[in-house]
C-alpha positions as CSV (number, residue, x, y, z in Angstrom):
1,M,-113.9,455.8,-133.5
2,R,-110.5,453.7,-135.3
3,Q,-108.4,455.9,-137.4
4,Y,-108.3,455.9,-140.7
5,R,-105.2,455.8,-142.7
6,P,-105.5,457.9,-146.1
7,R,-102.7,457.5,-148.4
8,S,-103.5,459.9,-150.7
9,W,-100.7,461.4,-151.9
10,N,-98.0,458.7,-151.7
11,R,-94.8,460.0,-153.5
12,L,-92.2,458.0,-155.4
13,Y,-89.1,458.9,-156.6
14,P,-87.7,456.6,-158.9
15,E,-83.8,456.8,-159.4
16,D,-83.2,457.2,-162.4
17,N,-80.2,458.9,-164.8
18,D,-82.5,460.9,-166.5
19,S,-83.4,464.1,-164.5
20,S,-86.4,464.1,-166.2
21,N,-88.2,461.3,-164.4
22,D,-87.1,462.8,-161.1
23,E,-90.5,464.6,-161.1
24,A,-93.0,463.2,-157.9
25,I,-95.5,460.7,-159.4
26,I,-98.7,461.6,-157.1
27,Y,-101.4,458.5,-156.4
28,V,-104.7,460.3,-155.8
29,E,-107.0,457.5,-155.7
30,Y,-110.6,458.0,-156.4
31,Y,-111.8,456.7,-153.0
32,Q,-109.6,458.1,-150.3
33,R,-111.1,461.2,-150.1
34,V,-114.5,460.1,-149.4
35,F,-113.5,457.5,-147.3
36,L,-112.4,460.3,-144.9
37,L,-115.1,462.3,-145.2
38,L,-117.5,458.8,-143.8
39,H,-114.8,458.4,-141.6
40,D,-115.6,461.8,-139.8
41,E,-119.2,461.7,-140.3
42,L,-119.1,457.9,-138.3
43,K,-117.1,459.8,-136.0
44,R,-119.8,463.0,-135.4
45,Q,-122.2,460.7,-134.8
46,N,-120.1,458.8,-131.6
47,Y,-119.6,455.4,-133.8
48,K,-117.7,453.8,-132.0
49,T,-115.5,450.4,-133.0
50,D,-114.3,449.1,-128.9
51,T,-118.1,448.5,-128.3
52,P,-119.6,444.5,-128.5
53,H,-121.9,444.0,-131.4
54,P,-125.5,443.8,-130.3
55,I,-125.3,439.9,-130.6
56,R,-122.9,439.1,-127.8
57,K,-126.1,441.1,-125.5
58,R,-128.6,439.4,-127.6
59,F,-127.4,435.7,-127.0
60,W,-125.7,435.4,-123.4
61,S,-128.5,437.9,-121.8
62,L,-131.2,435.2,-122.0
63,L,-129.0,433.2,-119.9
64,P,-129.2,433.1,-115.8
65,H,-126.0,434.7,-114.2
66,R,-124.4,432.4,-112.6
67,K,-121.3,430.5,-113.2
68,Y,-121.1,427.8,-116.0
69,S,-119.2,424.3,-115.3
70,E,-116.4,424.1,-117.9
71,L,-119.0,421.4,-119.3
72,E,-121.8,423.5,-119.8
73,S,-119.3,426.6,-120.9
74,R,-117.8,424.3,-123.3
75,S,-121.2,423.8,-125.1
76,L,-123.2,427.6,-124.5
77,V,-119.4,428.5,-126.0
78,Q,-119.8,426.7,-129.3
79,S,-123.7,427.4,-129.6
80,Y,-122.7,430.5,-129.5
81,I,-119.9,430.8,-131.7
82,N,-122.1,428.7,-133.9
83,S,-125.2,432.0,-133.8
84,V,-122.1,434.3,-134.5
85,E,-121.0,432.4,-137.9
86,H,-124.6,432.3,-139.2
87,E,-125.1,436.3,-138.6
88,I,-121.7,436.5,-140.2
89,E,-122.8,434.1,-143.1
90,Q,-126.7,436.5,-143.1
91,V,-124.4,439.7,-144.0
92,I,-121.5,438.6,-146.2
93,G,-124.2,436.3,-148.2
94,K,-125.5,439.8,-149.8
95,N,-122.4,441.1,-151.6
96,S,-119.8,439.8,-154.0
97,I,-116.4,438.6,-153.1
98,A,-115.2,441.6,-155.6
99,Y,-117.2,443.8,-153.6
100,W,-116.0,443.0,-149.5
101,L,-112.1,442.6,-151.2
102,H,-112.3,445.9,-153.1
103,L,-113.8,447.0,-149.8
104,Y,-112.2,445.9,-147.1
105,R,-108.4,445.9,-148.3
106,R,-108.8,449.8,-149.0
107,L,-109.6,450.1,-144.8
108,S,-106.5,450.2,-142.5
109,P,-106.1,447.0,-140.6
110,G,-106.9,448.1,-137.3
111,P,-108.0,447.2,-133.9
112,I,-112.4,446.7,-134.0
113,G,-112.6,444.9,-130.3
114,K,-110.9,445.5,-126.3
115,N,-108.3,444.1,-127.1
116,T,-106.0,445.8,-129.4
117,K,-103.0,443.4,-129.7
118,P,-101.5,443.0,-133.3
119,G,-101.9,439.6,-133.4
120,V,-105.8,439.6,-132.4
121,V,-106.5,442.6,-135.4
122,G,-104.3,439.5,-137.4
123,E,-106.1,436.9,-136.4
124,T,-109.2,438.8,-136.9
125,R,-108.8,440.0,-140.4
126,A,-107.7,436.9,-141.3
127,A,-111.0,435.2,-139.9
128,L,-113.4,437.8,-142.2
129,E,-111.7,437.3,-145.4
130,V,-111.8,433.5,-145.1
131,A,-115.4,433.8,-144.1
132,I,-115.9,436.3,-147.5
133,Q,-114.4,433.4,-149.4
134,K,-116.6,431.2,-147.7
135,Y,-119.9,433.0,-148.0
136,A,-119.9,435.7,-150.8
137,N,-121.5,435.8,-154.0
138,F,-119.1,434.6,-156.7
139,E,-121.5,436.5,-159.1
140,L,-120.9,440.5,-159.5
141,C,-123.7,442.2,-157.3
142,N,-124.8,445.7,-157.7
143,R,-121.9,447.5,-155.3
144,V,-119.7,447.2,-157.9
145,G,-118.9,448.2,-161.8
146,L,-116.7,449.0,-164.3
147,T,-115.8,452.7,-164.9
148,G,-116.4,453.2,-168.6
149,H,-119.7,450.6,-168.3
150,I,-121.2,452.8,-165.6
151,P,-121.7,456.7,-165.3
152,L,-120.0,458.2,-162.6
153,N,-122.6,459.3,-160.7
154,M,-123.4,455.5,-159.6
155,V,-119.6,456.1,-158.5
156,L,-119.4,456.3,-154.6
157,G,-123.8,456.4,-154.2
158,G,-122.8,460.3,-156.4
159,L,-120.8,461.3,-153.8
160,L,-117.8,461.7,-156.3
161,M,-120.0,464.3,-158.5
162,G,-119.4,467.3,-155.7
163,A,-116.8,469.9,-157.8
164,E,-114.6,469.1,-155.1
165,F,-113.9,465.3,-156.4
166,E,-112.4,466.7,-159.8
167,I,-109.4,465.0,-159.3
168,E,-110.8,461.6,-158.9
169,R,-113.6,462.3,-161.4
170,G,-110.8,462.5,-164.2
171,T,-109.2,460.1,-162.8
172,L,-111.9,457.4,-163.6
173,K,-112.3,459.1,-166.7
174,N,-108.9,458.1,-167.7
175,N,-108.8,454.9,-166.3
176,Q,-110.8,451.9,-166.7
177,Q,-111.3,450.2,-163.1
178,L,-113.2,448.1,-160.5
179,V,-115.4,450.9,-157.9
180,L,-117.9,451.2,-155.3
181,T,-121.2,452.4,-156.7
182,N,-123.6,452.0,-154.5
183,F,-121.3,452.8,-151.1
184,T,-122.4,455.5,-148.0
185,L,-122.2,455.3,-144.6
186,Q,-124.3,452.7,-144.2
187,E,-122.5,450.5,-146.0
188,L,-119.2,451.5,-144.2
189,R,-121.0,451.4,-141.2
190,E,-122.3,447.8,-141.5
191,F,-118.4,446.9,-142.8
192,Y,-117.5,447.9,-139.3
193,E,-120.3,445.6,-137.8
194,L,-118.9,443.0,-139.6
195,E,-115.8,442.9,-137.8
196,K,-117.2,442.9,-134.5
197,L,-118.7,439.9,-136.1
198,V,-115.7,437.6,-136.6
199,Y,-114.1,439.7,-133.0
200,E,-116.9,438.0,-131.6
201,L,-115.9,434.7,-133.1
202,W,-112.0,434.9,-132.2
203,R,-113.0,436.4,-128.3
204,S,-115.0,433.1,-128.3
205,T,-112.6,430.5,-129.6
206,A,-110.5,432.3,-127.1
207,M,-112.8,431.3,-124.8
208,L,-112.8,427.9,-125.6
209,R,-109.0,427.6,-125.9
210,I,-109.0,429.0,-122.0
211,I,-111.8,426.6,-120.9
212,G,-109.9,423.5,-122.2
213,K,-107.2,424.5,-119.8
214,G,-109.1,424.7,-116.6
215,A,-111.4,427.9,-116.5
216,S,-114.8,428.2,-117.4
217,I,-117.8,431.3,-118.3
218,F,-119.1,433.4,-115.6
219,I,-122.2,435.6,-116.9
220,G,-123.3,438.6,-115.0
221,D,-124.5,442.2,-115.3
222,M,-121.6,443.5,-116.5
223,E,-120.5,445.3,-119.5
224,D,-118.9,442.7,-120.8
225,I,-121.5,440.3,-120.0
226,V,-119.8,437.2,-120.4
227,I,-116.2,436.3,-119.3
228,D,-113.7,433.6,-118.1
229,T,-113.1,432.8,-114.5
230,R,-109.2,431.7,-115.0
231,S,-107.3,431.8,-111.6
232,D,-104.8,434.1,-110.6
233,K,-102.2,431.0,-111.4
234,L,-103.9,430.3,-114.8
235,N,-103.8,433.8,-115.9
236,R,-100.1,434.1,-115.2
237,L,-99.3,430.8,-117.3
238,V,-101.8,432.0,-120.6
239,E,-100.3,435.7,-120.1
240,S,-96.7,434.3,-120.5
241,Y,-97.7,431.7,-123.3
242,D,-99.2,435.0,-125.0
243,N,-96.5,437.4,-124.5
244,R,-93.9,434.7,-126.1
245,N,-96.6,433.5,-128.9
246,F,-96.7,437.0,-131.1
247,G,-94.8,437.8,-134.6
248,W,-93.4,434.6,-136.6
249,D,-90.4,432.7,-136.0
250,Y,-88.5,432.7,-139.4
251,W,-86.8,429.2,-139.0
252,L,-90.3,428.0,-138.6
253,L,-92.1,426.5,-142.0
254,S,-94.8,424.7,-141.1
255,I,-97.4,423.3,-138.8
256,K,-95.3,419.9,-139.0
257,G,-92.6,421.0,-136.8
258,T,-90.4,421.9,-140.3
259,V,-87.7,424.1,-139.6
260,L,-84.8,425.7,-141.6
261,D,-81.8,423.6,-140.7
262,N,-79.5,426.7,-141.0
263,F,-79.9,430.4,-139.0
264,D,-78.7,432.1,-141.9
265,M,-80.7,430.6,-144.5
266,W,-82.3,433.4,-145.2
267,F,-79.2,434.9,-147.1
268,A,-78.8,432.2,-149.5
269,K,-78.9,433.6,-153.4
270,G,-81.7,431.0,-154.6
271,G,-85.1,430.5,-153.9
272,I,-86.3,433.3,-152.3
273,I,-90.3,434.7,-152.4
274,F,-91.6,437.1,-151.2
275,L,-94.6,437.0,-150.0
276,P,-97.1,439.4,-148.3
277,T,-98.8,440.2,-144.3
278,Y,-100.6,442.7,-143.0
279,N,-98.6,445.5,-141.7
280,L,-100.0,445.2,-137.9
281,T,-97.9,447.5,-136.6
282,Y,-97.9,450.3,-139.3
283,L,-94.4,450.5,-140.6
284,P,-93.7,453.3,-143.1
285,I,-92.7,451.9,-146.1
286,D,-89.1,454.4,-145.9
287,M,-87.7,452.3,-144.0
288,F,-87.3,449.9,-146.6
289,N,-85.0,452.2,-148.7
290,P,-82.1,450.1,-148.3
291,A,-83.8,447.1,-150.4
292,F,-85.5,449.8,-152.6
293,E,-82.0,451.1,-153.1
294,S,-80.2,448.2,-154.7
295,L,-83.8,447.4,-157.4
296,G,-83.2,451.0,-158.3
297,F,-86.1,452.9,-156.9
298,K,-86.9,454.5,-153.3
299,M,-90.1,455.9,-151.1
300,T,-89.4,459.5,-150.6
301,N,-92.8,460.0,-148.1
302,H,-93.1,458.4,-144.5
303,V,-96.3,456.8,-145.0
304,T,-97.3,453.0,-144.5
305,F,-99.3,450.5,-146.0
306,N,-101.5,447.6,-145.8
307,F,-99.0,445.3,-146.6
308,L,-95.8,444.4,-146.4
309,W,-93.6,441.5,-148.5
310,F,-91.0,439.3,-146.4
311,P,-88.5,437.1,-148.1
312,F,-89.2,433.6,-147.7
313,N,-87.1,430.7,-149.2
314,L,-89.9,428.6,-150.8
315,R,-87.1,426.6,-152.4
316,K,-86.6,425.2,-148.8
317,Y,-89.5,424.8,-148.1
318,R,-90.1,422.7,-150.8
319,D,-86.9,420.7,-150.1
320,T,-88.1,420.2,-146.5
321,H,-91.8,419.4,-147.0
322,L,-90.0,416.5,-149.9
323,P,-91.2,413.7,-147.7
324,F,-94.8,414.8,-147.6
325,A,-95.1,414.9,-151.0
326,D,-96.3,411.5,-152.1
327,A,-99.4,411.5,-149.1
328,F,-100.0,415.2,-150.5
329,K,-100.5,413.5,-154.0
330,A,-102.7,410.6,-152.4
331,K,-105.1,413.3,-151.2
332,Y,-105.5,415.9,-152.5
333,D,-104.5,414.5,-156.5
334,V,-102.1,417.2,-157.4
335,E,-97.7,417.2,-157.3
336,L,-96.8,419.5,-154.5
337,D,-94.1,420.4,-156.7
338,A,-96.4,421.7,-159.1
339,V,-98.5,423.2,-156.3
340,L,-95.1,425.2,-155.2
341,V,-94.2,425.9,-158.7
342,V,-97.5,427.6,-159.6
343,V,-96.6,430.2,-156.1
344,A,-93.1,430.6,-157.3
345,A,-94.1,432.0,-160.4
346,L,-97.2,434.0,-159.7
347,C,-94.5,435.8,-156.9
348,E,-91.6,436.3,-159.8
349,R,-94.2,437.5,-161.6
350,V,-94.4,440.4,-158.9
351,F,-91.5,441.3,-157.5
352,T,-90.2,441.4,-161.8
353,S,-93.0,444.0,-161.8
354,W,-91.4,445.9,-159.1
355,V,-88.2,446.1,-160.7
356,A,-89.6,446.8,-164.2
357,T,-92.0,449.6,-163.2
358,K,-89.0,450.9,-160.7
359,G,-91.4,450.5,-157.7
360,N,-94.5,452.0,-159.6
361,S,-96.4,448.9,-159.5
362,L,-95.0,448.0,-155.8
363,I,-97.3,450.7,-154.3
364,R,-100.1,448.7,-155.7
365,Y,-99.2,445.3,-154.0
366,W,-98.1,447.1,-151.1
367,Q,-101.5,448.3,-150.5
368,R,-103.8,445.8,-151.6
369,A,-102.0,442.4,-152.1
370,Y,-104.2,441.2,-155.2
371,D,-104.3,442.2,-158.6
372,G,-106.7,441.4,-161.4
373,P,-109.5,440.6,-162.1
374,Y,-108.0,438.5,-165.2
375,S,-109.7,435.5,-167.1
376,R,-108.5,432.4,-166.8
377,K,-106.1,432.5,-170.2
378,Y,-103.9,435.7,-169.4
379,I,-103.7,433.3,-165.9
380,R,-102.3,430.6,-167.3
381,K,-99.9,432.5,-170.0
382,E,-98.5,435.2,-167.1
383,I,-97.8,431.4,-165.8
384,S,-96.4,430.1,-168.2
385,N,-94.4,432.6,-168.9
386,F,-92.6,432.5,-165.3
387,L,-92.5,429.2,-165.4
388,S,-89.0,428.6,-166.2
389,A,-87.5,431.5,-163.7
390,A,-90.4,429.1,-161.1
391,I,-88.5,426.3,-162.0
392,T,-85.2,427.6,-161.8
393,L,-85.8,429.3,-158.0
394,L,-87.3,426.2,-156.9
395,N,-84.0,424.0,-158.3
396,L,-86.6,421.4,-160.6
397,K,-86.0,420.3,-163.5
398,A,-87.9,421.8,-166.8
399,G,-89.7,418.6,-167.6
400,D,-90.2,417.7,-164.0
401,V,-94.2,420.3,-164.3
402,N,-95.9,419.3,-167.3
403,S,-98.8,420.9,-168.7
404,Q,-101.7,419.1,-167.3
405,S,-99.6,419.7,-163.8
406,L,-99.2,422.8,-163.8
407,S,-102.9,422.9,-165.0
408,K,-103.6,421.1,-161.7
409,G,-101.7,423.6,-159.4
410,I,-104.0,426.3,-160.5
411,K,-107.1,424.4,-160.3
412,F,-105.5,423.3,-156.4
413,W,-105.5,427.5,-155.6
414,E,-108.8,428.4,-157.4
415,L,-111.2,429.1,-155.0
416,E,-115.1,426.7,-155.8
417,L,-118.0,426.1,-154.8
418,S,-116.9,422.6,-153.9
419,K,-114.1,424.1,-151.7
420,R,-115.9,425.6,-149.3
421,S,-117.0,423.2,-147.0
422,T,-113.6,422.6,-146.3
423,I,-113.4,426.6,-144.6
424,D,-113.7,426.7,-141.2
425,L,-113.7,430.2,-139.9
426,A,-112.6,428.9,-136.1
427,Y,-109.0,427.9,-137.9
428,S,-109.2,430.3,-140.1
429,G,-108.4,428.6,-143.1
430,P,-107.8,427.3,-146.0
431,H,-107.6,430.7,-148.2
432,C,-107.5,430.6,-151.5
433,I,-105.4,432.5,-154.3
434,F,-107.5,432.6,-157.1
435,L,-110.8,434.5,-156.4
436,P,-113.3,434.4,-158.8
437,F,-115.2,437.6,-160.1
438,G,-118.0,436.7,-162.0
439,R,-117.9,433.3,-164.2
440,N,-114.8,433.6,-166.3
441,R,-112.3,435.9,-164.3
442,L,-109.9,435.9,-161.3
443,F,-108.5,437.6,-158.6
444,I,-105.1,436.9,-158.0
445,D,-104.9,437.4,-153.8
446,Y,-101.5,436.8,-152.6
447,T,-102.0,438.1,-148.8
448,W,-102.4,434.6,-147.7
449,I,-99.8,432.5,-149.5
450,F,-98.1,432.2,-146.4
451,R,-100.7,430.9,-144.2
452,R,-101.8,428.1,-146.4
453,L,-98.3,426.8,-147.0
454,Y,-98.3,427.1,-142.8
455,N,-100.8,425.2,-142.8
456,L,-100.5,423.4,-146.1
457,F,-100.1,419.7,-144.4
458,V,-102.3,419.8,-142.2
459,G,-104.3,416.4,-141.9
460,L,-101.3,414.5,-143.5
461,N,-99.5,411.6,-141.8
462,I,-96.3,409.5,-142.3
463,P,-94.7,406.8,-141.0
464,D,-91.0,408.3,-140.4
465,Q,-90.9,411.8,-139.3
466,N,-87.4,412.0,-138.0
467,F,-86.3,414.2,-140.8
468,K,-88.0,416.9,-138.9
469,S,-85.4,416.0,-135.4
470,H,-82.4,416.1,-137.6
471,A,-83.3,419.4,-138.9
472,L,-84.1,421.2,-135.5
473,E,-81.0,419.1,-134.1
474,S,-78.9,420.9,-136.9
475,L,-79.9,424.3,-136.9
476,I,-79.8,424.1,-133.1
477,R,-76.7,423.1,-133.2
478,G,-75.2,426.0,-136.0
479,K,-74.0,428.0,-133.5
480,G,-71.4,424.9,-132.2
481,S,-72.0,422.1,-129.7
482,K,-70.1,421.3,-127.2
483,L,-70.8,417.5,-127.2
484,P,-70.3,415.7,-130.6
485,A,-73.1,414.8,-133.0
486,Q,-72.8,411.0,-132.8
487,A,-73.7,410.0,-129.2
488,C,-71.8,410.3,-126.6
489,K,-69.9,407.1,-125.5
490,S,-68.4,406.6,-122.1
491,N,-65.6,404.7,-121.0
492,D,-68.2,401.6,-119.7
493,G,-69.2,401.2,-123.1
494,K,-72.7,402.6,-122.6
495,K,-73.9,405.6,-125.0
496,K,-76.3,408.6,-124.7
497,Q,-77.4,411.0,-127.5
498,I,-77.4,414.7,-126.5
499,D,-79.1,416.8,-129.3
500,A,-77.0,420.1,-128.8
501,A,-74.7,421.1,-125.2
502,F,-73.3,424.7,-125.1
503,C,-70.7,425.7,-122.5
504,V,-71.5,428.5,-120.9
505,G,-69.0,429.5,-118.3
506,N,-68.2,426.4,-115.7
507,R,-71.8,425.8,-116.8
508,L,-72.6,423.0,-119.5
509,I,-76.4,423.5,-121.2
510,I,-77.1,420.4,-122.7
511,V,-80.4,420.5,-125.4
512,E,-83.3,417.8,-126.2
513,C,-84.7,418.3,-129.7
514,K,-88.2,418.0,-130.4
515,S,-89.5,418.4,-133.0
516,V,-93.8,417.2,-133.1
517,G,-96.6,418.8,-135.2
518,K,-98.8,421.1,-133.7
519,S,-102.6,420.3,-134.0
520,I,-105.2,422.8,-134.7
521,G,-107.0,421.2,-132.7
522,F,-104.5,422.8,-129.9
523,D,-105.8,426.7,-130.9
524,R,-109.0,425.4,-130.8
525,G,-109.4,424.8,-127.5
526,N,-109.4,420.7,-127.8
527,L,-108.6,419.1,-124.3
528,E,-107.3,416.1,-125.9
529,A,-104.4,418.6,-127.8
530,I,-103.9,420.3,-124.9
531,R,-103.2,417.4,-122.9
532,Y,-101.2,415.7,-125.8
533,R,-98.6,418.7,-125.7
534,S,-98.4,418.4,-121.7
535,E,-97.3,415.2,-121.5
536,M,-95.0,415.8,-124.5
537,I,-93.5,418.6,-122.3
538,E,-93.3,416.0,-119.2
539,K,-91.9,413.7,-121.3
540,A,-88.8,415.7,-123.0
541,L,-88.3,417.1,-119.6
542,K,-87.5,413.9,-118.3
543,E,-85.5,412.9,-120.8
544,V,-83.1,415.4,-121.0
545,D,-83.1,415.8,-117.1
546,E,-81.8,411.7,-117.3
547,K,-79.5,412.9,-120.0
548,A,-77.9,415.2,-117.0
549,K,-77.2,412.6,-114.7
550,W,-76.1,410.1,-116.7
551,L,-73.8,412.7,-118.1
552,V,-72.5,413.5,-114.4
553,E,-72.7,409.7,-113.9
554,H,-70.1,409.6,-116.5
555,P,-67.9,412.6,-117.7
556,V,-65.2,411.5,-119.1
557,G,-65.5,409.4,-122.2
558,T,-64.3,407.8,-125.5
559,N,-65.5,410.9,-126.8
560,Y,-66.4,413.7,-124.9
561,N,-65.0,415.1,-121.9
562,I,-67.0,417.5,-119.3
563,S,-65.4,417.3,-116.0
564,N,-63.9,420.7,-116.1
565,F,-67.7,421.9,-115.7
566,A,-69.3,422.3,-112.4
567,E,-73.0,422.4,-113.1
568,I,-75.3,421.5,-115.6
569,L,-78.1,422.8,-117.0
570,S,-81.0,420.4,-118.9
571,L,-83.5,422.2,-121.3
572,V,-85.8,421.5,-124.3
573,V,-86.6,423.0,-127.7
574,T,-89.3,422.8,-130.0
575,P,-89.7,424.6,-132.6
576,F,-93.2,426.0,-131.4
577,V,-94.0,428.6,-128.4
578,E,-95.1,426.0,-125.6
579,Y,-98.2,426.3,-123.5
580,I,-96.3,425.0,-119.7
581,P,-99.3,423.8,-117.9
582,S,-97.7,424.4,-114.4
583,L,-96.2,427.8,-112.5
584,R,-93.5,424.3,-110.8
585,S,-90.1,425.8,-110.7
586,Y,-89.0,422.6,-112.0
587,Y,-90.8,424.0,-115.6
588,W,-89.1,426.8,-115.5
589,L,-85.3,428.7,-116.0
590,T,-86.2,432.3,-114.4
591,E,-90.1,434.1,-113.8
592,E,-90.6,434.8,-117.4
593,L,-88.3,431.6,-119.0
594,P,-89.5,428.1,-119.5
595,R,-87.2,425.0,-119.5
596,V,-89.1,424.6,-122.8
597,L,-88.1,427.1,-125.3
598,T,-88.0,427.9,-128.7
599,P,-84.4,427.9,-131.1
600,G,-84.8,431.8,-131.1
601,E,-85.5,432.1,-127.3
602,L,-82.8,429.6,-126.4
603,M,-80.1,431.7,-128.3
604,S,-81.6,434.9,-127.2
605,A,-80.9,433.5,-123.9
606,L,-77.3,432.4,-124.5
607,E,-76.6,435.0,-126.0
608,D,-77.9,438.0,-123.3
609,G,-76.5,435.9,-121.1
610,T,-79.8,434.4,-118.9
611,L,-78.1,431.5,-119.1
612,A,-75.3,431.7,-117.2
613,R,-77.5,433.6,-114.0
614,V,-80.2,430.6,-114.2
615,T,-80.4,429.0,-110.7
616,R,-83.4,426.7,-110.6
617,N,-82.6,423.5,-112.0
618,I,-79.1,422.7,-111.3
619,I,-77.4,419.6,-111.1
620,N,-73.6,419.9,-109.5
621,T,-71.6,417.8,-111.5
């Protein structure tokens, strides 16, 4: 049984000269002790979250036990995905967005299947939440209600009427809030079964990705029923990719391959907002006290919240993507600045709340990452109140976003019925910020803002995207290149552009920078997308090898001299972790590290001495 992590006694000590404010504020939320009891009962009933949803057996057991071809495998897995999504639709469609949002943000994110990696938990939660945006009812259902409008004996199916829950009842009497009503052990079990369905969706899309790389499926009389048939070689390649492809590379701004042009950009004084991400590694809140203390408060309990809020340079994001602005306006009929200024205003509002309440409101945002529901009029007013701060944050001028543009910017982020057809569960997006609560009110959900920004320009293409490579080169060169930024000119008048070069003892490391946007089809296992990136890798390695040979033949030029280097090692840097299609030593620096690196991998390999010890793919001068 997955552990439920209650946060019933979260203590916050405001830092204030007035000693009367030093008393601990104790938060007891109405659902927490009841949830503990319900989870204990699930455990007593031996309910297990790592057993597959019954749909897996229902679907795959009807097929003959054998190995299937790649073509058959792809077709069968896609049919299964369609069946799983239909089942998800049936479950979610019974209830409202308000019910699902209220419930799942009060449950800790945790593993629901055999794969317990934090990245898998995060992807499962992303798919679950976008499925709720796609299929849940906009109108209220009978499983949520507002205290003051419903009797207390309706809350949590009447469980709070026991004598032991006097504190919780008192909390509800004094505060009007949205609560769960017809909610029992059955509904909690239903939620975990829904999570299992979404895990099946993730597992199946992972199968499509492995099929796209050359595997197929096998159906048999075994616990998992259906597995992929990857070879040992393919397994090593996929595991290498998965092990490298974790977390968020902070220099990478979007799926288009745009990057910061400076590793130190997060320390810039202007343009920073804070965005939430699920706390998948359960970091305790008190480890952030150095930052909190600068705001005038601190957390003293070693407690974990569902979310962490991290800094994000929205101004730099905006500046970097300005070349896409016209194409964005043409596609969505809204100015890019209007869309971004809404995000900036909302995040400024959250941060200001943390400071103004000396951290009291921080608990809500770090636990649930949403607020509301509010009237549309109130949301517009709040955004307008922080519009000036948002314009300053983005380094815009006062008249750059007018009232009409702002209205369109707000509308862009609102979930509407017409937008549901664009939501793709396999892609896990796009998520919206403003989620309907009945007809006239909206929740403000901050959780997926970063994911939406990362994918904001999917489907947009512009003729000239060289600016992305220039930014990547600037990022890599920021640590000091040993060759000129301009083309190297040999004494015989020939030229070669070396994007970056580094000295490691008597070895020269030369780097070819390639910033090619990544298709979402790659993560879906699309054969063409996988082939395209493999061909990009081949071409980039060939180019950098040719440049290394040219330098060997031309060690001295009019603006460079590498005659003191005994060896040259050539490699490629891209903004993304790339899947390497072969185990041949040509593609690898070591058993674990390929010749195609991310900026962070390059810097780590330079700093820890890996590139000094490499013996593969060395060219002697």
